[in-house]
gemmi code that builds the backbone of each chain (N, CA, C; Angstrom):
import gemmi

chains = {
    "A": [
        ("MET", (16.151, 73.213, -22.519), (14.835, 72.855, -21.803), (14.822, 72.856, -20.607)),
        ("ALA", (15.587, 72.197, -20.126), (15.384, 71.600, -18.336), (15.834, 72.881, -17.777)),
        ("GLU", (16.890, 73.606, -18.444), (17.351, 74.933, -17.712), (16.184, 75.901, -17.271)),
        ("SER", (15.386, 76.147, -18.342), (14.550, 77.039, -18.260), (13.378, 76.639, -17.108)),
        ("LEU", (13.446, 75.463, -16.985), (12.230, 74.984, -15.728), (12.698, 75.456, -14.250)),
        ("PRO", (11.874, 76.116, -13.433), (12.368, 76.620, -12.119), (12.469, 75.275, -11.202)),
        ("HIS", (13.366, 75.261, -10.166), (13.919, 74.222, -9.559), (12.638, 73.629, -8.922)),
        ("PRO", (12.381, 72.559, -8.524), (11.344, 72.029, -7.756), (10.918, 72.605, -6.563)),
        ("SER", (12.103, 72.741, -5.830), (12.246, 73.580, -4.371), (11.533, 74.744, -4.578)),
        ("ASP", (11.632, 75.309, -5.568), (11.080, 77.044, -5.762), (9.948, 76.847, -5.863)),
        ("ASP", (8.983, 75.985, -6.209), (7.336, 75.608, -6.546), (6.946, 75.430, -5.078)),
        ("PRO", (6.048, 76.215, -4.351), (5.618, 75.849, -3.249), (4.413, 74.902, -3.398)),
        ("ASN", (3.945, 74.843, -4.368), (2.836, 73.615, -4.572), (3.674, 72.355, -4.560)),
        ("GLU", (4.738, 72.285, -5.410), (5.510, 70.965, -5.438), (6.213, 70.699, -4.072)),
        ("ARG", (6.445, 71.572, -3.291), (7.200, 71.516, -1.845), (6.101, 70.882, -1.106)),
        ("THR", (4.695, 71.634, -1.317), (3.478, 70.887, -0.611), (3.229, 69.280, -0.948)),
        ("GLU", (3.387, 69.164, -2.228), (3.098, 67.802, -2.562), (4.262, 66.789, -1.983)),
        ("ASN", (5.177, 67.309, -2.141), (6.171, 66.296, -1.583), (5.985, 65.885, -0.010)),
        ("ARG", (5.751, 67.193, 0.597), (5.611, 66.825, 2.171), (4.470, 66.001, 2.459)),
        ("TRP", (3.337, 66.340, 1.473), (2.131, 65.284, 1.574), (2.703, 63.807, 1.361)),
        ("LEU", (3.361, 63.586, 0.324), (3.784, 62.351, -0.030), (4.719, 61.663, 1.163)),
        ("MET", (5.535, 62.368, 1.626), (6.203, 62.011, 3.018), (5.501, 61.497, 3.956)),
        ("THR", (4.353, 62.364, 4.317), (3.570, 62.173, 5.295), (2.846, 60.666, 5.196)),
        ("MET", (2.275, 60.626, 3.922), (1.665, 59.362, 3.660), (2.447, 58.330, 3.649)),
        ("LEU", (3.533, 58.169, 3.467), (4.536, 57.127, 3.443), (4.800, 56.914, 4.806)),
        ("GLY", (4.922, 58.051, 5.454), (5.136, 57.753, 6.957), (3.886, 57.007, 7.561)),
        ("LEU", (2.588, 57.538, 7.526), (1.647, 56.825, 7.897), (1.240, 55.239, 7.339)),
        ("LEU", (1.961, 55.019, 6.090), (1.795, 53.592, 5.688), (2.826, 52.727, 6.657)),
        ("ALA", (4.150, 53.600, 6.749), (4.986, 52.704, 7.606), (4.522, 52.379, 8.714)),
        ("VAL", (3.774, 53.306, 9.483), (3.468, 52.871, 10.846), (2.483, 52.096, 10.696)),
        ("MET", (1.271, 51.818, 9.824), (0.421, 50.928, 9.961), (1.115, 49.549, 9.694)),
        ("MET", (1.953, 49.293, 8.503), (2.755, 48.318, 8.429), (3.593, 47.667, 9.672)),
        ("ALA", (4.122, 48.790, 10.333), (4.840, 48.216, 11.463), (4.042, 47.700, 12.430)),
        ("VAL", (2.707, 48.526, 12.850), (1.588, 47.908, 13.442), (1.232, 46.480, 13.175)),
        ("VAL", (1.059, 46.376, 11.951), (0.581, 44.699, 11.495), (1.591, 43.983, 11.893)),
        ("VAL", (2.962, 44.181, 11.469), (4.371, 43.202, 11.606), (4.074, 43.059, 13.160)),
        ("ALA", (4.353, 43.967, 13.928), (4.672, 43.872, 15.223), (3.620, 43.043, 16.181)),
        ("THR", (2.297, 43.663, 15.773), (0.971, 42.550, 16.381), (1.148, 41.174, 15.782)),
        ("SER", (1.457, 40.877, 14.464), (1.537, 39.580, 13.965), (2.692, 38.766, 14.961)),
        ("LEU", (3.584, 39.305, 15.108), (4.604, 38.504, 15.471), (4.232, 38.388, 17.067)),
        ("THR", (3.922, 39.532, 17.860), (3.610, 39.175, 19.395), (2.273, 38.373, 19.583)),
        ("HIS", (1.227, 38.106, 18.535), (0.124, 37.556, 18.618), (-0.065, 36.200, 18.065)),
        ("ALA", (1.209, 36.044, 17.107), (1.120, 34.867, 16.376), (0.011, 34.721, 15.334)),
        ("LEU", (-0.158, 35.855, 14.502), (-1.330, 36.033, 13.597), (-0.890, 35.563, 12.342)),
        ("HIS", (-1.495, 34.757, 11.750), (-1.081, 34.520, 10.380), (-2.510, 33.847, 9.730)),
        ("PRO", (-2.599, 33.652, 8.618), (-3.643, 33.228, 7.855), (-3.677, 31.892, 7.709)),
        ("PRO", (-4.978, 30.976, 8.005), (-5.093, 29.678, 8.072), (-4.521, 29.321, 6.551)),
        ("SER", (-3.485, 27.993, 6.554), (-2.906, 27.774, 5.361), (-2.986, 26.215, 5.101)),
        ("ASN", (-3.948, 25.501, 5.587), (-4.112, 23.942, 5.787), (-4.418, 23.698, 4.196)),
        ("VAL", (-3.762, 22.724, 3.906), (-4.047, 22.246, 2.571), (-4.410, 20.732, 2.561)),
        ("GLU", (-5.394, 20.119, 2.525), (-5.645, 18.887, 2.637), (-6.529, 18.523, 1.764)),
        ("VAL", (-6.546, 17.424, 1.153), (-7.496, 16.922, 0.128), (-8.475, 15.815, 0.773)),
        ("ILE", (-9.602, 15.439, 0.170), (-10.698, 14.553, 0.572), (-11.493, 14.325, -0.638)),
        ("ASP", (-11.830, 13.015, -0.858), (-12.707, 12.741, -1.633), (-14.330, 13.187, -1.650)),
        ("PRO", (-14.840, 14.095, -2.040), (-16.075, 14.543, -1.708), (-17.131, 13.402, -2.246)),
        ("LEU", (-16.870, 12.575, -2.974), (-17.896, 11.446, -3.310), (-18.019, 10.386, -2.290)),
        ("SER", (-17.003, 10.355, -1.183), (-17.097, 9.118, -0.445), (-17.204, 9.665, 0.959)),
        ("LEU", (-17.646, 11.256, 1.218), (-17.306, 11.424, 2.449), (-18.468, 10.725, 3.557)),
        ("HIS", (-19.748, 10.265, 3.205), (-20.755, 9.680, 3.884), (-20.509, 8.219, 4.367)),
        ("LEU", (-19.380, 7.513, 3.486), (-19.208, 6.144, 3.652), (-18.189, 5.835, 4.626)),
        ("ALA", (-16.808, 6.737, 4.376), (-15.935, 6.192, 5.401), (-15.068, 7.556, 5.517)),
        ("GLY", (-14.121, 7.486, 6.787), (-13.268, 8.490, 7.158), (-13.700, 9.525, 8.069)),
        ("GLU", (-13.022, 10.550, 8.153), (-13.610, 11.581, 9.258), (-14.969, 11.957, 9.396)),
        ("PHE", (-15.383, 12.181, 8.069), (-16.640, 13.058, 7.825), (-17.669, 12.148, 7.960)),
        ("VAL", (-17.696, 10.942, 8.285), (-19.070, 9.944, 8.359), (-20.022, 10.619, 9.571)),
        ("GLU", (-21.049, 10.326, 9.283), (-22.266, 11.107, 10.270), (-21.755, 10.865, 11.930)),
        ("SER", (-21.403, 9.545, 12.087), (-21.190, 9.672, 13.577), (-20.068, 10.270, 14.085)),
        ("ASN", (-18.958, 10.574, 13.227), (-18.062, 11.453, 13.868), (-18.102, 13.096, 13.573)),
        ("LEU", (-19.355, 13.363, 13.251), (-19.519, 14.929, 13.177), (-19.800, 15.399, 14.433)),
        ("GLY", (-19.576, 16.735, 14.719), (-19.883, 17.470, 15.755), (-18.549, 17.771, 16.580)),
        ("ALA", (-18.906, 18.310, 17.804), (-17.365, 18.536, 18.812), (-16.926, 17.416, 19.357)),
        ("ALA", (-15.707, 17.260, 19.368), (-15.004, 16.270, 19.974), (-14.121, 16.666, 20.920)),
        ("LEU", (-13.905, 16.153, 22.091), (-12.849, 16.581, 23.260), (-11.537, 15.815, 22.809)),
        ("GLU", (-10.444, 16.403, 22.724), (-9.028, 15.761, 22.325), (-8.510, 15.852, 23.593)),
        ("PRO", (-7.385, 14.588, 23.561), (-6.719, 14.315, 24.917), (-6.106, 15.508, 25.650)),
        ("ASP", (-5.641, 16.319, 24.735), (-4.944, 17.674, 25.026), (-5.732, 18.907, 25.816)),
        ("GLY", (-6.965, 18.529, 25.641), (-8.213, 19.383, 26.385), (-8.802, 20.207, 25.099)),
        ("SER", (-8.033, 20.410, 24.070), (-8.829, 21.144, 23.016), (-9.900, 20.410, 22.542)),
        ("VAL", (-10.490, 21.248, 21.524), (-11.926, 20.914, 21.002), (-11.729, 20.722, 19.533)),
        ("THR", (-12.285, 19.717, 18.736), (-12.270, 19.628, 17.266), (-13.569, 19.490, 16.919)),
        ("VAL", (-13.787, 20.445, 16.061), (-15.625, 20.477, 15.505), (-15.304, 19.898, 14.003)),
        ("ARG", (-16.279, 18.942, 13.802), (-16.336, 18.491, 12.273), (-17.534, 18.886, 11.939)),
        ("MET", (-17.620, 19.374, 10.687), (-18.883, 19.550, 9.945), (-18.908, 19.459, 8.579)),
        ("LEU", (-19.955, 19.418, 8.073), (-20.163, 19.089, 6.757), (-21.091, 19.999, 6.057)),
        ("ALA", (-20.597, 20.937, 5.224), (-21.466, 21.756, 4.400), (-21.971, 21.327, 2.976)),
        ("GLN", (-23.118, 21.548, 3.128), (-24.116, 21.063, 1.601), (-25.037, 21.914, 1.394)),
        ("GLN", (-25.361, 21.622, 0.261), (-26.623, 22.588, -0.268), (-27.932, 21.993, 0.501)),
        ("TYR", (-28.610, 22.739, 1.510), (-28.185, 24.398, 2.059), (-28.291, 24.247, 3.431)),
        ("SER", (-27.350, 23.423, 4.080), (-27.193, 23.149, 5.498), (-25.886, 22.841, 5.873)),
        ("PHE", (-25.467, 23.163, 7.215), (-24.452, 22.603, 7.834), (-24.744, 21.297, 8.596)),
        ("VAL", (-23.850, 20.295, 8.552), (-24.164, 19.177, 9.391), (-23.187, 18.958, 10.221)),
        ("PRO", (-23.544, 18.852, 11.682), (-24.746, 19.091, 12.090), (-24.898, 20.535, 12.343)),
        ("HIS", (-26.303, 21.006, 12.547), (-26.725, 22.427, 12.559), (-26.484, 23.222, 13.778)),
        ("CYS", (-26.029, 22.455, 14.919), (-25.882, 23.235, 15.948), (-24.599, 22.219, 16.660)),
        ("VAL", (-23.498, 22.985, 17.184), (-22.414, 22.183, 17.989), (-22.249, 23.109, 19.156)),
        ("THR", (-21.904, 22.292, 20.253), (-21.626, 23.352, 21.530), (-20.102, 23.064, 21.684)),
        ("VAL", (-19.438, 23.963, 22.175), (-18.195, 24.227, 22.450), (-17.719, 24.770, 23.335)),
        ("PRO", (-16.855, 24.501, 24.202), (-16.478, 25.334, 25.635), (-15.739, 26.617, 25.361)),
        ("ALA", (-15.959, 27.638, 26.291), (-15.497, 28.860, 26.101), (-14.007, 28.833, 26.667)),
        ("ASP", (-13.318, 29.882, 26.271), (-11.790, 29.783, 26.631), (-11.109, 28.538, 26.747)),
        ("THR", (-11.104, 27.897, 25.541), (-10.609, 26.746, 25.056), (-10.245, 26.625, 23.516)),
        ("PRO", (-8.955, 26.084, 23.056), (-8.674, 26.110, 21.937), (-9.771, 25.399, 21.104)),
        ("VAL", (-10.176, 25.652, 19.779), (-11.130, 24.847, 19.131), (-10.493, 24.844, 17.696)),
        ("LYS", (-10.785, 23.749, 16.978), (-10.281, 23.583, 15.796), (-11.476, 23.013, 14.781)),
        ("PHE", (-11.773, 23.930, 14.346), (-12.931, 23.821, 12.918), (-12.308, 22.896, 11.816)),
        ("ARG", (-12.829, 22.041, 11.662), (-12.593, 21.179, 10.177), (-13.887, 20.855, 9.283)),
        ("LEU", (-13.897, 21.464, 8.295), (-15.063, 21.648, 7.428), (-14.592, 21.114, 6.201)),
        ("THR", (-15.838, 20.504, 5.346), (-15.390, 20.112, 3.927), (-16.810, 20.064, 3.294)),
        ("SER", (-16.836, 20.335, 2.167), (-18.170, 20.389, 1.379), (-18.363, 19.118, 0.588)),
        ("ALA", (-19.751, 18.655, 0.394), (-20.025, 17.671, -0.013), (-20.633, 17.937, -1.517)),
        ("ASP", (-20.494, 19.458, -2.038), (-21.255, 19.585, -3.152), (-20.533, 20.657, -3.979)),
        ("VAL", (-20.762, 21.817, -3.633), (-20.394, 23.137, -4.242), (-19.448, 23.910, -3.445)),
        ("VAL", (-19.007, 25.060, -3.597), (-18.336, 25.752, -3.017), (-19.150, 26.420, -1.877)),
        ("HIS", (-18.888, 26.325, -0.483), (-19.531, 27.134, 0.515), (-18.471, 27.914, 1.146)),
        ("GLY", (-18.859, 28.679, 2.335), (-17.906, 29.438, 3.222), (-18.433, 29.414, 4.739)),
        ("PHE", (-17.790, 29.941, 5.466), (-18.300, 29.892, 7.009), (-17.664, 31.005, 7.693)),
        ("LEU", (-18.168, 31.608, 8.536), (-17.461, 32.868, 9.214), (-18.313, 32.555, 10.774)),
        ("LEU", (-17.595, 32.928, 11.617), (-17.981, 32.832, 13.158), (-17.931, 34.193, 13.795)),
        ("ILE", (-19.207, 34.744, 14.143), (-19.615, 35.786, 14.906), (-18.659, 35.954, 16.111)),
        ("ASP", (-18.096, 37.051, 16.201), (-17.300, 37.075, 17.624), (-15.701, 36.803, 17.560)),
        ("THR", (-15.514, 36.042, 16.518), (-14.189, 35.689, 16.061), (-13.732, 36.251, 14.652)),
        ("ASN", (-12.395, 35.795, 14.497), (-11.830, 36.324, 12.928), (-12.072, 35.063, 12.041)),
        ("VAL", (-12.602, 34.164, 12.638), (-12.875, 32.746, 11.585), (-13.509, 33.323, 10.535)),
        ("ASN", (-13.155, 33.064, 9.243), (-13.610, 33.485, 7.995), (-12.956, 32.592, 7.019)),
        ("SER", (-13.700, 31.518, 6.516), (-13.092, 30.715, 5.516), (-13.830, 30.006, 4.274)),
        ("MET", (-13.438, 29.988, 3.384), (-14.214, 29.089, 2.023), (-14.039, 27.890, 2.639)),
        ("VAL", (-15.156, 26.640, 2.114), (-15.084, 25.487, 2.166), (-15.097, 24.946, 0.887)),
        ("VAL", (-14.270, 24.257, 0.097), (-14.249, 23.974, -1.031), (-14.379, 22.522, -1.179)),
        ("PRO", (-15.032, 21.941, -2.069), (-15.153, 20.357, -2.159), (-13.951, 19.797, -2.548)),
        ("GLY", (-13.595, 18.981, -2.058), (-12.181, 18.074, -2.368), (-11.059, 18.595, -1.259)),
        ("PHE", (-11.272, 19.559, -0.421), (-10.141, 19.878, 0.431), (-10.936, 20.139, 1.666)),
        ("ILE", (-10.351, 20.249, 2.690), (-10.688, 20.467, 4.005), (-10.218, 21.546, 4.742)),
        ("SER", (-11.246, 22.584, 5.063), (-10.717, 23.803, 5.811), (-10.552, 23.700, 7.357)),
        ("GLU", (-9.331, 23.982, 7.522), (-9.108, 23.962, 8.967), (-8.619, 25.195, 9.553)),
        ("VAL", (-9.499, 25.825, 10.541), (-9.330, 27.105, 11.358), (-9.365, 26.745, 12.827)),
        ("ARG", (-8.529, 27.463, 13.558), (-8.192, 27.393, 14.754), (-9.007, 28.678, 15.488)),
        ("THR", (-9.644, 28.567, 16.721), (-9.878, 29.850, 17.399), (-9.850, 29.549, 18.812)),
        ("ARG", (-10.621, 30.453, 19.662), (-10.773, 30.334, 20.956), (-12.056, 31.307, 21.152)),
        ("PHE", (-13.246, 30.849, 21.997), (-14.092, 31.606, 22.187), (-13.615, 32.523, 23.572)),
        ("ALA", (-14.078, 33.759, 23.582), (-13.786, 34.436, 25.125), (-15.070, 34.249, 25.940)),
        ("ARG", (-16.499, 33.996, 25.512), (-17.362, 33.978, 26.404), (-18.279, 33.293, 25.703)),
        ("PRO", (-19.084, 32.609, 26.877), (-20.351, 31.886, 26.515), (-21.578, 32.480, 25.567)),
        ("GLY", (-22.006, 31.752, 24.712), (-23.236, 32.426, 23.801), (-23.495, 31.720, 22.744)),
        ("ASP", (-24.462, 32.108, 22.072), (-24.869, 31.708, 20.852), (-24.310, 32.406, 19.485)),
        ("ASN", (-23.511, 31.733, 18.944), (-22.602, 32.557, 17.664), (-23.544, 31.839, 16.424)),
        ("ALA", (-23.819, 32.764, 15.734), (-24.223, 32.448, 14.369), (-23.100, 31.840, 13.255)),
        ("MET", (-23.235, 31.056, 12.631), (-22.152, 30.377, 11.494), (-23.047, 30.592, 10.280)),
        ("PRO", (-23.189, 31.584, 9.500), (-23.716, 31.605, 8.366), (-22.685, 31.263, 7.234)),
        ("CYS", (-23.260, 30.743, 6.145), (-22.543, 30.523, 4.842), (-22.167, 31.779, 4.086)),
        ("HIS", (-21.394, 32.202, 3.708), (-20.896, 33.301, 3.153), (-20.707, 33.409, 1.762)),
        ("GLU", (-20.699, 32.173, 1.165), (-20.131, 31.951, -0.248), (-21.354, 31.621, -0.989)),
        ("PHE", (-21.998, 32.383, -2.025), (-23.292, 32.207, -2.581), (-23.393, 30.732, -3.037)),
        ("CYS", (-24.052, 29.892, -2.663), (-24.011, 28.397, -3.212), (-25.257, 27.814, -3.947)),
        ("GLY", (-26.179, 28.962, -4.074), (-27.317, 28.514, -4.811), (-28.634, 29.019, -4.148)),
        ("LEU", (-29.902, 28.623, -4.542), (-31.216, 29.329, -4.751), (-31.537, 29.620, -2.808)),
        ("GLY", (-30.948, 28.513, -2.098), (-31.093, 28.350, -0.594), (-30.119, 28.943, 0.268)),
        ("HIS", (-29.229, 29.590, -0.697), (-27.857, 30.179, 0.238), (-28.263, 30.983, 1.735)),
        ("ALA", (-29.448, 31.795, 1.313), (-29.499, 32.555, 2.293), (-29.957, 31.786, 3.885)),
        ("GLY", (-30.715, 30.830, 3.544), (-30.983, 29.965, 4.701), (-30.055, 29.280, 5.393)),
        ("MET", (-28.997, 29.163, 4.680), (-27.590, 28.052, 5.339), (-27.079, 28.762, 6.354)),
        ("TRP", (-27.438, 28.666, 7.609), (-26.993, 29.107, 8.779), (-26.810, 27.650, 9.796)),
        ("ALA", (-25.516, 27.797, 10.544), (-25.401, 26.837, 11.699), (-25.243, 27.524, 12.855)),
        ("HIS", (-25.310, 27.138, 13.967), (-25.147, 27.752, 15.336), (-23.950, 27.135, 16.119)),
        ("VAL", (-23.126, 27.914, 16.598), (-22.149, 27.534, 17.551), (-22.372, 27.873, 18.886)),
        ("ILE", (-22.596, 27.224, 19.962), (-23.360, 27.502, 21.213), (-22.044, 27.254, 22.203)),
        ("VAL", (-21.614, 28.396, 22.741), (-20.349, 28.203, 23.629), (-20.997, 28.336, 25.019)),
        ("VAL", (-20.376, 27.233, 25.889), (-20.714, 27.025, 27.064), (-19.476, 27.105, 28.143)),
        ("PRO", (-20.095, 27.303, 29.302), (-18.583, 27.458, 30.047), (-17.756, 26.576, 30.379)),
        ("LYS", (-16.385, 26.588, 30.412), (-15.385, 25.627, 30.158), (-15.707, 24.364, 31.288)),
        ("ASP", (-16.304, 24.620, 32.288), (-16.450, 23.237, 33.221), (-17.741, 22.632, 32.900)),
        ("GLN", (-18.608, 23.239, 32.063), (-19.774, 22.598, 31.652), (-19.584, 21.634, 30.648)),
        ("PHE", (-18.764, 21.811, 29.794), (-18.761, 21.120, 28.586), (-18.465, 19.531, 28.754)),
        ("PRO", (-17.449, 19.267, 29.553), (-17.303, 17.781, 29.687), (-18.263, 16.866, 30.193)),
        ("SER", (-19.263, 17.609, 30.903), (-20.686, 16.841, 31.289), (-21.458, 16.583, 30.398)),
        ("LEU", (-21.366, 17.196, 29.194), (-22.257, 17.005, 28.001), (-22.065, 16.006, 27.301)),
        ("SER", (-22.891, 14.977, 27.270), (-22.668, 13.722, 26.443), (-22.635, 14.401, 24.719)),
        ("PRO", (-22.237, 13.392, 23.825), (-22.060, 13.631, 22.589), (-23.086, 14.275, 21.676)),
        ("ARG", (-24.347, 13.544, 22.423), (-25.667, 13.890, 21.846), (-26.016, 15.334, 22.403)),
        ("GLN", (-25.917, 15.809, 23.473), (-26.184, 16.988, 24.043), (-25.575, 18.087, 23.283)),
        ("ARG", (-24.193, 17.596, 22.905), (-23.316, 18.578, 22.216), (-23.904, 19.113, 20.924)),
        ("LEU", (-25.055, 18.458, 20.422), (-25.504, 18.778, 19.358), (-26.888, 19.417, 19.304)),
        ("ARG", (-27.251, 19.896, 20.565), (-28.433, 20.224, 20.722), (-28.381, 21.779, 20.512)),
        ("CYS", (-29.483, 22.161, 19.588), (-29.540, 23.713, 19.487), (-30.266, 24.611, 20.411)),
        ("ALA", (-30.856, 23.898, 21.552), (-31.163, 24.727, 22.586), (-30.007, 25.199, 23.573)),
        ("ALA", (-29.981, 26.375, 24.306), (-29.115, 26.604, 25.381), (-28.960, 25.715, 26.293)),
        ("HIS", (-27.950, 25.375, 27.088), (-27.806, 24.345, 27.762), (-28.117, 24.796, 29.469)),
    ],
    "B": [
        ("MET", (1.465, 89.984, 1.334), (1.049, 88.867, 0.168), (-0.236, 89.276, -0.739)),
        ("SER", (0.205, 88.916, -1.832), (-0.735, 89.159, -3.011), (-1.817, 88.083, -3.106)),
        ("ASP", (-3.022, 88.473, -3.724), (-4.150, 87.733, -3.858), (-3.691, 86.656, -5.116)),
        ("PRO", (-3.814, 85.435, -4.913), (-3.409, 84.662, -5.902), (-4.471, 84.683, -7.432)),
        ("LEU", (-5.568, 85.070, -6.566), (-6.777, 85.250, -7.741), (-6.413, 86.206, -8.890)),
        ("SER", (-5.852, 87.475, -8.261), (-5.578, 88.508, -8.987), (-4.175, 88.460, -9.595)),
        ("ASP", (-3.251, 87.426, -9.078), (-1.940, 87.284, -9.661), (-1.481, 85.917, -9.709)),
        ("PRO", (-2.096, 85.137, -11.103), (-1.914, 83.781, -11.094), (-0.412, 83.405, -11.202)),
        ("SER", (0.552, 84.436, -11.321), (1.918, 83.953, -11.375), (2.572, 83.516, -10.303)),
        ("GLU", (1.717, 84.062, -9.098), (2.332, 83.808, -7.658), (1.592, 82.514, -7.082)),
        ("PRO", (2.270, 81.625, -7.032), (1.661, 80.154, -6.467), (1.678, 80.248, -4.724)),
        ("THR", (0.772, 79.526, -4.520), (0.716, 79.608, -3.125), (0.303, 78.106, -2.732)),
        ("THR", (0.413, 77.910, -1.286), (-0.094, 76.555, -0.851), (-1.477, 76.433, -0.637)),
        ("PRO", (-1.965, 75.559, -1.223), (-3.488, 75.376, -1.089), (-3.805, 74.818, 0.334)),
        ("ARG", (-3.916, 75.773, 1.398), (-3.987, 75.361, 2.601), (-5.552, 74.835, 2.964)),
        ("GLY", (-6.380, 75.284, 2.312), (-8.006, 74.587, 2.697), (-8.081, 73.143, 2.194)),
        ("ALA", (-7.276, 72.956, 0.845), (-7.363, 71.572, 0.408), (-6.586, 70.669, 1.462)),
        ("LEU", (-5.479, 71.152, 2.088), (-4.441, 70.535, 2.721), (-5.303, 70.062, 4.042)),
        ("VAL", (-6.104, 71.078, 4.562), (-6.914, 70.793, 5.779), (-7.973, 69.915, 5.521)),
        ("VAL", (-8.375, 70.264, 4.224), (-9.692, 68.930, 4.139), (-9.094, 67.376, 3.856)),
        ("ALA", (-8.177, 67.686, 3.038), (-7.342, 66.282, 2.767), (-6.825, 65.779, 4.163)),
        ("GLY", (-6.084, 66.485, 4.966), (-5.650, 65.979, 6.172), (-6.683, 65.274, 7.047)),
        ("LEU", (-7.944, 66.104, 7.305), (-8.880, 65.620, 7.983), (-9.464, 64.279, 7.554)),
        ("ALA", (-9.384, 64.105, 6.310), (-9.926, 62.697, 5.733), (-9.124, 61.732, 6.236)),
        ("VAL", (-7.868, 61.932, 5.780), (-6.579, 60.965, 6.045), (-6.634, 60.504, 7.740)),
        ("ALA", (-6.744, 61.939, 8.333), (-6.558, 61.516, 9.853), (-7.934, 60.511, 10.489)),
        ("VAL", (-9.107, 60.900, 9.744), (-10.346, 59.925, 10.033), (-9.999, 58.567, 9.702)),
        ("LEU", (-9.524, 58.510, 8.517), (-9.149, 57.124, 8.129), (-8.045, 56.377, 8.818)),
        ("PHE", (-7.084, 57.092, 9.017), (-5.945, 56.485, 9.827), (-6.345, 55.797, 11.285)),
        ("PHE", (-7.084, 57.054, 11.956), (-7.363, 56.666, 13.339), (-8.641, 55.907, 13.411)),
        ("GLY", (-9.499, 55.589, 12.297), (-10.289, 54.626, 12.281), (-9.724, 53.388, 11.884)),
        ("TRP", (-8.886, 53.116, 11.295), (-7.959, 51.809, 10.891), (-7.454, 51.204, 12.325)),
        ("LEU", (-6.835, 52.267, 12.990), (-6.069, 51.950, 14.359), (-7.351, 51.408, 15.347)),
        ("ALA", (-8.392, 52.063, 15.214), (-9.360, 51.611, 16.099), (-9.960, 50.401, 15.872)),
        ("PHE", (-10.320, 50.105, 14.755), (-10.618, 48.803, 14.259), (-9.740, 47.614, 14.351)),
        ("TYR", (-8.490, 47.955, 14.153), (-7.552, 47.041, 14.245), (-7.361, 46.437, 15.967)),
        ("PHE", (-7.325, 47.656, 16.695), (-7.028, 47.321, 18.113), (-8.112, 47.047, 19.076)),
        ("LEU", (-9.186, 47.649, 18.554), (-10.628, 47.422, 19.396), (-11.489, 46.145, 18.825)),
        ("LEU", (-11.228, 45.858, 17.559), (-11.999, 44.818, 16.829), (-11.449, 43.719, 16.642)),
        ("PHE", (-10.464, 43.896, 15.695), (-9.773, 42.775, 14.958), (-8.798, 42.028, 16.083)),
        ("LEU", (-7.986, 42.647, 16.781), (-7.115, 41.695, 17.938), (-7.960, 41.090, 18.859)),
        ("PRO", (-8.916, 41.847, 19.641), (-9.781, 41.298, 20.630), (-10.402, 39.992, 20.116)),
        ("ARG", (-10.878, 39.841, 18.763), (-11.339, 38.621, 18.264), (-10.245, 37.492, 17.997)),
        ("GLY", (-9.040, 37.644, 18.723), (-8.211, 36.678, 18.855), (-7.604, 36.151, 17.526)),
        ("PRO", (-6.307, 35.482, 17.579), (-5.711, 34.921, 16.225), (-6.405, 33.747, 16.021)),
        ("ILE", (-6.304, 33.396, 14.417), (-6.786, 32.105, 13.770), (-5.555, 31.427, 13.372)),
        ("GLY", (-5.516, 30.314, 12.931), (-4.511, 29.700, 12.208), (-4.925, 28.348, 11.931)),
    ],
}
model = gemmi.Model(1)
for chain_id, residues in chains.items():
    chain = gemmi.Chain(chain_id)
    for i, (resn, *xyz) in enumerate(residues, 1):
        res = gemmi.Residue()
        res.name, res.seqid = resn, gemmi.SeqId(i, " ")
        for name, pos in zip(("N", "CA", "C"), xyz):
            atom = gemmi.Atom()
            atom.name, atom.element = name, gemmi.Element(name[0])
            atom.pos, atom.b_iso = gemmi.Position(*pos), 0.0
            res.add_atom(atom)
        chain.add_residue(res)
    model.add_chain(chain)
structure = gemmi.Structure()
structure.add_model(model)
structure.setup_entities()
């Protein structure tokens, strides 16, 4: 049986398909090489923080009590933003952070699964009750960045937005903790 | 070269299909590169 079939290389269609396959494999190899090379040179990796927290006592004690929410300047010059996600708002609704500074977002949920993304950055994370979502980023320029909930969380989901207001780096230290929660531009 | 329509026993390379498929793949490939280098990387690393 096999002897009666023509050799694959004799069939122009088969040769074309083989060449096409090699071309596609080559393109895939190029894309993989680009991803691996830029991941190594830019230190790209997905957020992998696993930290648990009791969602029933968030408001009573610990990191996510109301007085501790918002943007806090760390001793190393970086900024930590702590927010609570709940049906249907982020608390606080607005936070102010400096431009060109490492910013660490720490969020947790008080009720159901939420999510958040930050326009103009690659930040995009789920916020799951019982866990703390931690994502680090850096804002290149001042502006008002919308921060929507992107995980359907109920009837009011579409109105669940926060704002991250990015101010020039030298302006941030002069703002009081209260001013850092203002929604109006500084 | 014989006409493949009049002579089905003569297989030929489907050049038109190759051009269409090549253009489609080229658009996707260079589109992916453009999104990766012009959008994804400028938005900075996360972690």
